[in-house]
N, C-alpha and C positions, 0 to 999 in steps of 0.2 A: 181130112182127118185131123180132129182136134188133139191137142196136146196139153199136158200140164208140165209146167217148167218149174224145177227145184233149184234155189239158189242159196249156196253156203258161201257167204262173202266175208271176206277178210282182206287185210292190207297187204300181207305176204303171199298169201295163197287163197284161191278162190275156186269153188266147185260149181259146176252147172250140170243139169241133168234134164232130158226131155223124155217124156213117157207118153205114147200114144194110146188111144182107146183100143188098139189092136195089139198092144203089148210090146211094141217096138221101143228099144231104149237106146238112148245116146247120151255120152257124158263128155265134158270137157273140163280142163283145169288150166288155171292161169297162175303163173308165178311171178311177182314183182320183187325185184331185189332192192334191198334197202341202199340209198345212196352212200358213197364213201364219206361225204360231207352232208350230214343232216341240214335241211332247212325248210322253211315253210313252204316255199315254191316247189321243192322236191316232193314233199308230202301231199301237197295239193295235186300235183301232177300224178302221183300214184292213186290217189283217191279218184281223180277223173278217168284214169285208165281203167280201173276195176269197174266203175260205173257204166262206161260205154261198153265194155266187154260183156257185162251181164245183160245189159239192154239189147244187146246185138242178137240175142238169141229169141226175142219175141218175134212172133210170125203173125199172120193174119188168122192162123188156126189155133193160137194160145188161148185156151179156155180159162186157164188159172194159173197163177204163179204163186208157189208157196216159198216164202222166204224165211231163212232162220233168223230169228229176233237176236239182237244183241245180248251177250251174256255180260251183264253189268256186275255179277258177282265174281267174274274171273280174276284170278291173280296175276295174270299175265297179259302180254299184248298190248296193243294200242286202243283201249276201250273207246276213246273219243273218235278216233279215226275210223274204227269199225261202225261206230253208230253213224257217223257222216256218211259212210259208203251205204248203210242199210237205208237211211232216209232218203238219200238222193235216188237209189234204184227204186224205192217204193214210190216216190213221187212220179219217176219217169214211167213206171208201169201204170200208174193212175192216170196220168195224162195220155196214155195210149189206151186207156179204157180197158185196162186187163183187170179183172178182179184179182185181188192180193189177199193171201192168208199169211199170217206170221205165227211162227212156231218156236217156243222157247227151245234151247239146246237139247235139254234132258228128254223132251217130249218125243222127238224123232227116235231116240234111243230106246225109249220105252216101246214106242210103236213097233219097232222093228225086232226087238229083242225080248220085250217084256220087263226090261230093267232100265231105268234112267241114268244108271251108273256103268252101263256096259262100255267096254274099252273099245278101241279101235278094231281089233282083230274079231271081237264078237260082232260088231256091227257089219265088218266086210263078209263074215261068214253068213249072217241072217239076211243081208241084202242080196248076196250072190245066189242064196237058196231060193229067193223069191223070183229071181230072173235067171235061170240056169242057162248056160249056153252063150252068155253075152260078153264072156271074158272079164267079168267084174273082179276076179281075183288079181288082174293086172292094173287096177285103176287105183286113184289116191283116196285117201280117207275123205278129201274134200268132194270128190265125185260120188262117193259111197252116201255121204250126208245129203247130198243134193238129190240123189235118187230116192233116199228114204223120204225125202220132203215131198217130192213129186208123187211117190207111191201112197203116202198118207192123204195127199189132196185128191188123188184118183179115186181111192177107196171111199173117202167120207164125203167130199164136197161134191165131185161129178158123179159118184156112185157107179162106177164102172166095174164090170165083172173083171176079177182079175187073179193073179196067182197068190191071193193072200192066203198063205199057208199057216197061219196062226199068229199074225202080229197082233198086238194089244189094241183093240178098238177102243178101249176106255181110255187111252192116252190121248186121243183126238180131241177130248173135250177141252184140253187146256190150249187148243190152237184158236187164235183169233180169226174166225172165218168171215169172208165177206157175206153180204146178204145174199140170199138164195137167188139162183139165176132166173 
């Protein structure tokens, strides 16, 4: 059974979601604590941990991975560290011959809610409505974003029939898609 993997990557928190062509949903979250004494080695260790964790979800059935692109316009967080994680994960996926799509952060919000400025609560409501009965009201914002990424990939690139209850297909145009399968 093929699956689409969605990855919302960050240094402190990361989310992953897998969506199968039969509508099965799984989500995971990783929290990495900042060290008491910041150092280059500690930062590299956290980057490596997130990278290994994300690549650990790849299976022989992974048809596509949709990764949230870094938000370089963001005023907070560690932009360089998040970009490092992004590129290491993308490289790892490509080395495993997994097609990779990258999505700007506002795109998944627009796809799920119709607004690229949707807040976390609106995202959670919209994604939970797409996959009711999966306990998504209990998952983190990182898992919600990862599932939205997987859903966008399943709808557009894989062309799976799905529970698409009104997401904005026009938002999908700004995702960088791999060449057709």
